[in-house]
N, C-alpha and C positions, 0 to 999 in steps of 0.2 A: 435532505438529499437522498435519493435512492442509490442502492448499491451499483446499479449499472451506470449511473451518471458518474459516480466516484471512480469506477473502473476506467471509464473513458478518459476522465481527467488525468488519472495516473498514467495511462498509456500514452497520452499526448505529451506529458511532462516528465516521464520516467528518466531517472538519472542512474548512472553507474553506481552500484553498491547499495541501491535502495532495499533490495531483498534482504541483504545481510543486516543492514542497520535496523530495519523494521523487525526482523527476527530477534535480534538481540534486545530491542526495546520492549517487545511484546511477549517474549518467551515462547513464541510459536516457531516450529522448525522452518528452515529455509524452503524446503520443498512445498510445505503447506502455504507459506506466504506467497510463493510463486503461483500456486494454483489459485489463490484468492485474487491476486493481481491480474491474472489472466482471465478472471471472471468465471472460472470453472466451478466454483463453490459459492452458494448463496446461503448464508446463515448469520445469526447474530454475532458470532465470533468473527466471521469474515468481515462483517461491517466494522467492527472495532479495529481489526488489523488494517483494513483499507483506509479508515480515517487516520490512523497513525501514519500510514504511508503518505497520504496526501499532506498531512501536517509537516512531515519531514521534507517533502518536496518544496512546499511553500516556504519553510524556514530556510532552505538552501537557496531559494531564489532571492529572498530578502538579503541574505549575506553577500550575494554576488554583486 
């Protein structure tokens, strides 16, 4: 899956607190995670953070 596709999925399903949770999980600062989720940065590190965010969203959906 490409970065832009992941960004679209996250934007569609974004939940309150996702930036903080992903920041804590990945060790990436909250402002950087926000930039990645907004699609402003495209890199290998961004892809890892975005995948973690998408996984967090999917896990939250399963729990509901």
